[in-house]
C-alpha positions in Angstrom: -22.9 -39.3 -32.0 -23.9 -42.8 -30.6 -24.1 -44.9 -32.2 -23.1 -44.7 -33.8 -21.9 -45.0 -36.9 -21.6 -41.6 -38.2 -19.0 -40.8 -40.8 -17.6 -37.4 -40.9 -16.5 -36.3 -44.2 -15.8 -32.7 -43.5 -16.6 -29.5 -41.9 -18.5 -26.9 -43.9 -17.9 -23.3 -43.4 -14.7 -21.4 -42.4 -12.8 -19.0 -44.4 -11.2 -19.9 -47.7 -7.8 -19.2 -48.9 -9.0 -16.2 -50.9 -10.2 -14.4 -47.7 -13.8 -14.2 -48.9 -16.7 -14.1 -46.5 -17.2 -17.4 -44.9 -20.5 -19.4 -44.4 -22.2 -19.4 -41.1 -20.6 -22.1 -38.9 -22.7 -25.0 -38.2 -24.2 -25.8 -34.8 -22.8 -29.0 -33.1 -24.0 -30.8 -30.1 -22.0 -30.7 -26.7 -22.5 -33.9 -24.7 -23.0 -32.9 -21.1 -22.7 -36.0 -19.0 -25.0 -36.7 -16.2 -23.4 -35.6 -13.0 -20.9 -38.1 -11.6 -18.5 -37.3 -8.9 -15.3 -38.1 -10.8 -16.6 -36.2 -13.9 -17.3 -33.0 -11.6 -13.8 -33.2 -10.3 -12.0 -33.8 -13.4 -14.2 -31.4 -15.3 -13.7 -33.3 -18.5 -15.6 -30.7 -20.7 -12.8 -28.1 -19.7 -11.5 -28.8 -23.4 -14.5 -26.9 -24.6 -14.2 -24.1 -22.1 -17.6 -24.8 -20.2 -18.3 -26.2 -16.9 -19.4 -29.9 -16.7 -23.1 -29.1 -15.6 -23.7 -26.5 -18.3 -24.9 -27.8 -21.5 -24.7 -25.3 -24.5 -24.9 -25.3 -28.0 -21.7 -24.0 -29.7 -20.7 -22.7 -33.1 -18.1 -24.9 -34.6 -15.6 -23.2 -37.0 -12.4 -25.1 -36.9 -11.2 -28.7 -37.0 -9.8 -28.1 -33.5 -13.3 -28.0 -32.1 -14.1 -31.2 -34.0 -11.1 -32.7 -32.4 -12.2 -31.5 -28.9 -15.6 -33.1 -29.2 -14.0 -36.4 -30.3 -11.6 -36.3 -27.5 -14.5 -35.9 -24.9 -16.9 -38.5 -26.4 -14.2 -41.0 -27.6 -10.7 -40.7 -26.0 -12.2 -39.7 -22.7 -14.9 -42.4 -22.9 -17.8 -40.4 -22.1 -20.5 -42.5 -24.1 -23.3 -40.4 -25.6 -25.9 -42.9 -24.6 -25.4 -41.8 -20.9 -25.3 -38.1 -21.8 -27.7 -35.4 -22.8 -27.4 -34.2 -26.3 -28.0 -30.6 -26.6 -28.5 -29.3 -30.1 -30.8 -29.0 -33.1 -33.9 -28.9 -30.8 -33.1 -30.9 -27.7 -32.2 -34.3 -26.8 -34.6 -36.2 -29.3 -32.5 -38.6 -31.2 -33.5 -37.5 -34.7 -32.1 -34.0 -34.0 -28.7 -35.6 -34.1 -29.3 -36.5 -37.8 -29.8 -32.9 -38.5 -26.4 -32.0 -36.8 -24.7 -34.8 -38.6 -25.8 -33.5 -41.9 -24.4 -30.0 -41.0 -21.1 -31.5 -40.2 -20.9 -33.3 -43.6 -21.6 -36.8 -42.5 -21.9 -39.3 -45.4 -24.4 -41.3 -43.3 -25.8 -41.5 -39.8 -27.0 -44.5 -38.0 -29.4 -44.0 -35.3 -30.0 -46.9 -33.0 -33.3 -47.5 -31.3 -32.7 -50.4 -28.8 -32.8 -48.1 -25.7 -36.2 -46.6 -26.5 -39.4 -48.4 -25.1 -41.7 -50.6 -27.2 -42.1 -54.1 -28.5 -40.5 -53.2 -32.0 -36.9 -52.0 -32.2 -36.5 -49.2 -35.1 -33.0 -48.4 -36.3 -32.7 -45.5 -38.9 -30.0 -45.2 -41.5 -29.9 -41.7 -42.9 -28.0 -41.1 -46.0 -28.1 -38.3 -48.7 -30.5 -40.4 -50.8 -33.0 -41.0 -48.1 -33.8 -42.8 -44.8 -33.9 -46.8 -44.4 -35.7 -48.1 -41.2 -34.6 -51.4 -39.9 -37.3 -53.0 -37.5 -37.3 -56.2 -35.5 -39.1 -57.6 -32.5 -37.6 -56.4 -29.2 -35.9 -59.5 -27.5 -37.0 -59.9 -23.9 -33.6 -60.3 -22.1 -31.4 -58.6 -19.6 -28.3 -59.8 -21.3 -27.7 -56.5 -23.2 -24.1 -55.8 -21.8 -22.1 -55.0 -25.0 -24.8 -54.6 -27.5 -23.7 -51.2 -29.0 -20.0 -52.3 -29.3 -21.1 -55.6 -30.8 -23.2 -53.6 -33.5 -20.5 -51.2 -34.2 -17.7 -54.1 -34.6 -20.0 -56.3 -36.6 -20.8 -53.3 -39.0 -17.1 -52.4 -39.3 -16.1 -56.0 -40.2 -18.8 -56.1 -42.9 -17.7 -52.9 -44.5 -14.2 -53.7 -44.4 -14.9 -56.7 -46.6 -16.6 -54.4 -49.1 -20.4 -55.2 -48.3 -22.4 -52.0 -49.0 -23.5 -49.9 -46.1 -27.1 -50.7 -46.0 -26.3 -54.4 -46.2 -23.8 -54.1 -43.6 -26.3 -52.5 -41.2 -28.7 -55.4 -41.7 -25.9 -58.0 -41.0 -24.9 -56.2 -37.9 -28.3 -56.0 -36.6 -28.9 -59.7 -37.3 -25.6 -60.5 -35.5 -26.7 -58.6 -32.3 -30.2 -60.1 -32.4 -28.6 -63.7 -32.5 -26.2 -62.8 -29.9 -29.1 -61.5 -27.5 -30.9 -65.0 -28.1 -27.8 -66.9 -27.2 -26.7 -64.8 -24.3 -25.9 -66.9 -21.0 -27.3 -65.9 -17.8 -24.2 -64.9 -16.0 -24.7 -62.5 -12.9 -27.2 -59.6 -13.0 -26.3 -58.0 -16.2 -25.1 -60.7 -18.6 -23.0 -60.5 -21.7 -24.1 -61.3 -25.3 -23.7 -64.9 -26.6 -21.4 -63.9 -29.4 -20.4 -67.5 -30.3 -24.1 -68.4 -30.8 -24.5 -65.1 -32.9 -22.0 -66.3 -35.6 -24.1 -69.3 -36.7 -25.5 -68.7 -40.3 -23.9 -65.4 -40.8 -20.8 -66.5 -42.8 
């Protein structure tokens, strides 16, 4: 899941050592990339045993299936942002939260920068509740690298022991500063990372 910052703590369901009756396996999303020639040729969803142009909701019962999905979305470089999320009721973003909970995620971060509107809404979903982060949209085309920058800043904050909610706020503030400080280079400019660091030490 995009964005992401979703931490998988474990997979519910499955048959225990005692051979008892297992719980129903959770439903998980399958990322069906928008048709591109190289993906059609390579059929990168072959790991899951389905055609590239067929999106389906599959039952997940083993860690092997979790690994297969991670292989497709992470190792194979298929970005969920350029894919259709099928599962939990369709492609609407909040359905990914429900899917994440079924997978045992400790937290799910839904970024809203790709959605239209003058205000950007990001949601941090935890067992204790939902925290909403709002900020005015910055009118710029220099958005190349926003997702990676957000994830890197979030990871750096968490790595030094800052609580998750505060880390999300810091990462969001860093990306906003980088958007404001972006240089106009070419048609799709990168973020201004140097400008973003000011005042965030």
